[in-house]
C-alpha positions as CSV (number, residue, x, y, z in Angstrom):
1,M,19.1,67.8,4.4
2,T,17.1,66.7,8.0
3,T,14.0,68.9,8.5
4,T,16.4,70.3,11.9
5,Q,19.0,71.8,9.6
6,R,16.0,72.3,6.9
7,E,14.4,74.1,10.0
8,A,17.9,76.0,10.5
9,S,18.5,77.4,7.6
10,T,16.5,79.8,8.2
11,W,17.7,80.7,11.4
12,A,20.2,83.6,12.1
13,I,22.9,84.3,15.2
14,G,22.4,87.6,16.9
15,V,25.3,88.6,19.2
16,D,25.1,90.6,22.4
17,V,28.1,93.2,23.4
18,G,27.7,93.9,26.9
19,G,30.1,96.1,29.1
20,T,31.2,93.0,31.2
21,K,30.0,90.1,29.1
22,V,28.9,89.1,25.1
23,A,25.9,86.4,24.3
24,A,24.8,84.6,21.9
25,G,21.8,82.7,20.7
26,F,20.6,81.4,18.0
27,V,17.2,82.8,16.4
28,D,14.4,81.7,13.8
29,A,12.3,83.4,12.1
30,H,9.3,83.8,14.3
31,G,11.8,85.1,16.9
32,E,12.2,82.0,19.2
33,I,15.6,82.4,20.8
34,H,16.9,78.5,20.6
35,E,20.7,78.1,21.7
36,H,22.2,80.6,23.8
37,T,26.0,81.0,25.3
38,R,27.6,83.8,27.5
39,V,31.4,84.9,28.0
40,P,32.9,87.1,29.8
41,M,34.3,90.4,28.4
42,N,36.8,92.9,29.5
43,P,35.4,96.2,28.2
44,H,38.3,98.1,28.5
45,G,41.8,95.8,27.4
46,T,43.0,95.9,23.7
47,A,41.0,95.6,20.4
48,E,42.0,92.1,20.0
49,E,41.1,91.2,23.8
50,G,37.5,92.4,22.7
51,L,37.5,90.5,19.9
52,A,38.8,86.7,21.5
53,A,35.3,87.4,23.5
54,V,32.9,87.5,20.6
55,T,33.9,85.0,18.9
56,A,34.4,83.0,21.6
57,A,30.6,82.8,22.1
58,I,30.5,82.4,19.0
59,D,32.4,79.3,18.3
60,E,31.0,78.0,21.7
61,L,27.1,78.7,19.6
62,L,28.2,77.3,16.2
63,K,29.8,73.9,18.9
64,L,25.0,73.1,19.4
65,A,24.5,74.8,15.6
66,P,22.4,71.5,14.3
67,D,24.4,72.4,10.7
68,K,28.2,71.8,11.2
69,E,27.8,73.5,7.6
70,A,25.4,76.6,7.2
71,K,26.6,79.7,6.8
72,W,26.0,81.7,9.0
73,R,23.7,85.3,9.1
74,I,25.3,87.1,12.0
75,G,23.8,90.6,13.4
76,I,25.9,92.3,16.0
77,C,24.7,95.0,18.4
78,A,27.1,97.2,20.4
79,P,27.0,100.2,22.5
80,G,27.2,103.0,20.6
81,P,28.0,104.9,19.1
82,L,28.4,103.1,15.8
83,D,28.5,103.4,12.8
84,P,25.7,100.9,10.8
85,H,26.3,101.5,7.7
86,T,30.6,100.3,7.7
87,G,30.2,98.3,10.5
88,V,32.8,100.1,13.2
89,V,32.3,100.7,16.8
90,L,33.7,104.2,16.4
91,N,34.0,105.7,20.8
92,P,31.8,103.5,23.4
93,P,32.1,105.4,26.4
94,N,31.9,101.8,28.1
95,V,34.0,99.9,25.7
96,T,37.2,101.8,25.5
97,C,38.7,98.9,24.2
98,W,37.8,99.8,20.1
99,R,37.8,103.1,18.7
100,N,36.8,103.5,14.8
101,Y,37.3,99.3,15.2
102,P,35.8,97.2,11.8
103,L,33.5,95.0,14.1
104,A,32.0,93.6,12.0
105,A,34.3,93.5,8.9
106,E,36.6,91.0,11.2
107,I,33.8,88.6,12.1
108,A,33.0,88.6,8.5
109,R,36.2,87.5,7.3
110,R,36.3,85.3,10.7
111,Y,33.4,83.2,9.6
112,D,32.8,84.0,6.1
113,G,29.3,85.0,5.9
114,S,26.9,87.9,6.5
115,V,27.5,90.1,9.4
116,K,25.5,93.1,9.8
117,L,26.3,96.0,13.0
118,E,23.8,98.6,14.8
119,N,23.9,100.5,18.3
120,D,21.6,97.5,21.0
121,A,18.9,99.6,21.7
122,K,17.6,99.7,18.3
123,S,18.7,96.6,17.8
124,A,15.9,95.7,20.5
125,G,13.3,98.0,19.2
126,L,13.9,96.3,15.9
127,A,13.2,93.3,17.3
128,E,10.0,94.4,19.4
129,A,8.8,95.6,16.1
130,L,9.4,92.6,14.1
131,W,8.8,89.5,16.7
132,G,7.1,91.3,19.7
133,A,5.3,93.5,21.5
134,G,5.5,96.0,17.8
135,R,3.9,93.5,16.0
136,G,1.7,95.3,13.9
137,Y,2.1,98.6,14.2
138,R,3.8,100.9,11.4
139,N,5.3,102.8,13.9
140,V,7.4,101.9,17.0
141,F,9.2,104.4,19.5
142,Y,10.7,101.6,22.2
143,T,13.1,102.7,24.7
144,C,14.7,100.5,27.4
145,I,15.1,102.1,30.5
146,G,18.1,100.0,32.6
147,T,22.1,101.6,33.2
148,G,21.3,104.2,30.9
149,I,18.9,105.5,28.2
150,G,18.7,104.5,25.0
151,A,16.0,104.8,22.1
152,G,15.1,103.1,18.5
153,I,12.6,104.1,16.3
154,L,10.8,102.2,14.3
155,F,9.2,103.6,10.6
156,D,7.1,101.2,8.7
157,G,9.4,98.3,11.1
158,R,12.5,99.1,9.6
159,I,15.8,101.2,12.2
160,Y,15.4,104.7,11.4
161,H,19.7,106.1,11.2
162,G,18.9,109.9,10.6
163,R,22.0,111.3,8.1
164,T,24.8,108.9,9.4
165,G,23.4,106.8,11.5
166,A,23.0,108.7,14.8
167,A,20.2,109.4,15.2
168,D,17.7,108.2,18.3
169,E,18.9,110.1,20.6
170,A,16.7,109.6,23.1
171,G,18.6,109.5,26.2
172,H,20.3,111.5,25.3
173,M,16.9,114.5,25.4
174,V,17.5,117.1,28.0
175,I,14.6,117.3,30.3
176,D,15.9,119.8,32.4
177,Y,18.8,122.2,31.6
178,H,19.6,123.1,35.5
179,G,19.1,119.0,36.5
180,P,22.1,116.9,37.2
181,V,25.5,116.0,34.2
182,C,24.4,112.9,32.3
183,G,27.5,110.9,31.4
184,C,27.9,112.1,28.1
185,G,28.2,115.6,28.9
186,K,24.9,117.8,29.4
187,K,22.6,118.8,31.8
188,G,19.3,117.0,32.6
189,C,19.3,114.3,29.8
190,I,16.4,112.1,30.2
191,E,19.1,109.4,31.4
192,A,20.7,110.8,34.3
193,L,17.2,111.9,35.3
194,A,15.3,108.0,35.6
195,S,17.8,105.6,34.8
196,G,18.3,103.0,36.5
197,T,22.1,104.7,37.6
198,S,19.8,107.6,38.7
199,I,17.5,106.3,40.8
200,A,20.0,104.3,42.9
201,R,21.6,107.5,43.5
202,K,18.6,108.9,44.4
203,A,17.5,106.8,46.2
204,Q,21.4,106.7,48.2
205,A,20.8,110.6,48.2
206,R,18.0,110.5,50.1
207,L,18.9,108.0,52.3
208,A,21.6,110.3,53.5
209,Q,19.6,112.9,54.2
210,S,17.9,111.3,56.0
211,T,19.8,110.0,59.2
212,G,17.7,107.4,61.9
213,Q,14.4,107.0,58.8
214,E,14.3,103.2,58.8
215,S,14.0,101.9,55.4
216,A,13.4,98.3,53.8
217,M,15.9,100.0,51.6
218,L,18.9,100.0,53.6
219,E,18.0,96.9,55.2
220,L,18.2,95.5,51.8
221,A,20.9,96.4,51.4
222,G,23.1,95.1,54.7
223,G,22.4,99.2,56.1
224,K,25.3,100.0,53.2
225,I,23.9,103.0,52.0
226,E,25.7,103.4,49.2
227,A,24.9,100.1,48.1
228,V,21.5,101.0,47.6
229,T,20.5,99.3,44.1
230,S,17.6,100.8,41.7
231,E,16.1,96.9,41.8
232,M,16.3,97.7,45.8
233,V,13.9,100.3,45.4
234,G,12.0,98.3,43.4
235,R,11.3,95.8,46.2
236,A,11.1,98.5,49.2
237,Y,8.1,100.4,47.1
238,A,6.5,96.6,46.7
239,A,6.7,96.0,50.7
240,G,5.5,99.6,51.5
241,D,8.2,101.6,51.7
242,S,7.6,105.5,51.6
243,L,10.3,107.0,50.2
244,A,11.0,105.0,48.0
245,K,7.6,105.3,46.7
246,E,8.1,108.7,46.4
247,I,11.6,108.1,44.5
248,L,9.7,106.3,42.3
249,L,6.7,108.7,41.5
250,E,9.5,111.8,40.5
251,T,10.6,108.9,38.1
252,V,7.9,108.3,36.6
253,G,7.2,112.4,36.7
254,V,9.8,112.9,34.8
255,I,9.6,109.8,32.1
256,T,6.1,111.3,31.1
257,I,7.2,114.7,30.8
258,W,9.4,113.1,28.4
259,L,7.3,110.4,26.4
260,G,5.0,114.0,25.6
261,N,7.9,115.6,23.5
262,I,8.8,112.0,22.2
263,V,4.8,111.9,21.3
264,D,4.4,115.6,20.4
265,L,7.7,114.5,17.8
266,L,6.6,111.7,16.2
267,E,3.4,109.9,17.2
268,P,3.7,106.7,17.6
269,E,1.1,103.9,17.4
270,V,3.1,102.5,19.7
271,I,5.2,103.3,22.9
272,I,7.4,99.5,24.6
273,I,9.2,100.2,27.4
274,G,11.9,97.6,27.7
275,G,15.2,97.7,29.8
276,G,16.0,96.3,33.6
277,V,14.6,99.3,34.9
278,A,10.7,98.3,33.0
279,P,9.9,95.6,35.5
280,M,9.6,98.4,38.7
281,L,7.7,100.9,35.8
282,N,5.2,98.7,35.0
283,R,2.8,98.9,37.9
284,F,3.0,103.0,37.1
285,F,2.3,103.0,33.2
286,G,-1.3,103.9,34.1
287,E,0.0,106.7,35.6
288,I,2.0,107.6,32.6
289,R,-1.0,107.6,30.7
290,K,-2.6,109.4,33.1
291,G,-0.2,112.5,33.5
292,L,0.2,112.3,29.1
293,P,-1.7,115.1,28.5
294,A,-0.3,117.9,30.4
295,W,3.1,117.5,28.7
296,C,1.7,116.8,25.1
297,M,0.4,119.1,22.4
298,N,-1.3,116.1,20.6
299,K,-4.4,115.6,22.9
300,R,-5.1,112.3,21.4
301,C,-2.2,111.0,22.8
302,G,-4.0,108.4,25.4
303,E,-4.7,106.6,22.3
304,I,-1.1,105.7,22.2
305,P,-0.7,102.5,24.3
306,I,2.3,101.9,26.3
307,V,3.9,98.2,26.6
308,P,5.9,96.0,28.5
309,A,9.0,94.9,26.1
310,R,8.1,91.1,25.0
311,Y,12.1,90.8,24.8
312,G,14.1,90.8,28.6
313,V,17.2,90.3,29.3
314,E,17.8,88.8,26.0
315,S,16.6,91.5,23.8
316,G,20.0,91.9,22.1
317,I,20.3,88.3,21.0
318,A,16.8,89.0,20.3
319,G,18.3,92.3,18.6
320,G,20.6,91.0,16.6
321,A,19.1,89.1,15.1
322,A,16.3,91.0,13.7
323,L,19.4,93.0,12.1
324,C,19.5,88.7,10.2
325,S,16.1,89.8,9.1
326,T,14.4,90.3,5.4
327,A,11.3,92.7,6.4
328,G,14.1,94.3,9.1
329,A,16.9,94.8,6.3
330,S,17.9,98.4,6.0
């Protein structure tokens, strides 16, 4: 066995199933991502087409493997709801190709190895706890703020699942029961108020109301209100746009209320914020810390660090591999 093969024997394959793509990568025992691949995914096709996308990503990755004979441990993170105990994808609203689908068993049968399946945000939280911004902390709260809002609760480096594996839908905690209807069906969830989708929708509505007002957001969108995205809101804010600043400060306000509830419920040792919206929120972490005492019974809430995640767009690959780690096994 060569040195490279010996090192690779401690690696795992992390697979990230998303709404439009499947990514896979080799991850070593220190959480470093090596080779990785990406293939398109049709989330609304047949179950077989969905499986084919996953196997295509893994097959492409295995062509790059340093040890062609190795049996690989595979961790898959996917949108929920799913059952991590049985490895079954239940009924994710954005990946309709799978309904009560035994994804872990199908992959294990194909590759003759150990396969674990977990919710994407919880997996990413585990990777942060083991190798990232949560390393060294016993109890971690991780949130992924992007198109939606997901979360992971880690106690002593292990994912908290609850009774059936469905615990920690923190993105669907209600902040304003008079608020907009969330995709989950409830009103005023934090996801409906502070996700990237919500930020974009709010910006579009404000621009429609303020006809004639100049805004960098509209300029970035080529003059089309419906084309404004949350990323454009962040860029406009950086350029000094007052409307973009107003929208982001409102978003930070509701996130602060939400995190106040999280602290009163869990009192984690660290709060980690990741996801596609996180880069534009990083500059507001000071505002969140300053506002937290007003929304917390816990008057020591200011002692809890609020930090950016280590992993960005590759959090799913790292998260999948983290499921295979001995330290993070559950």
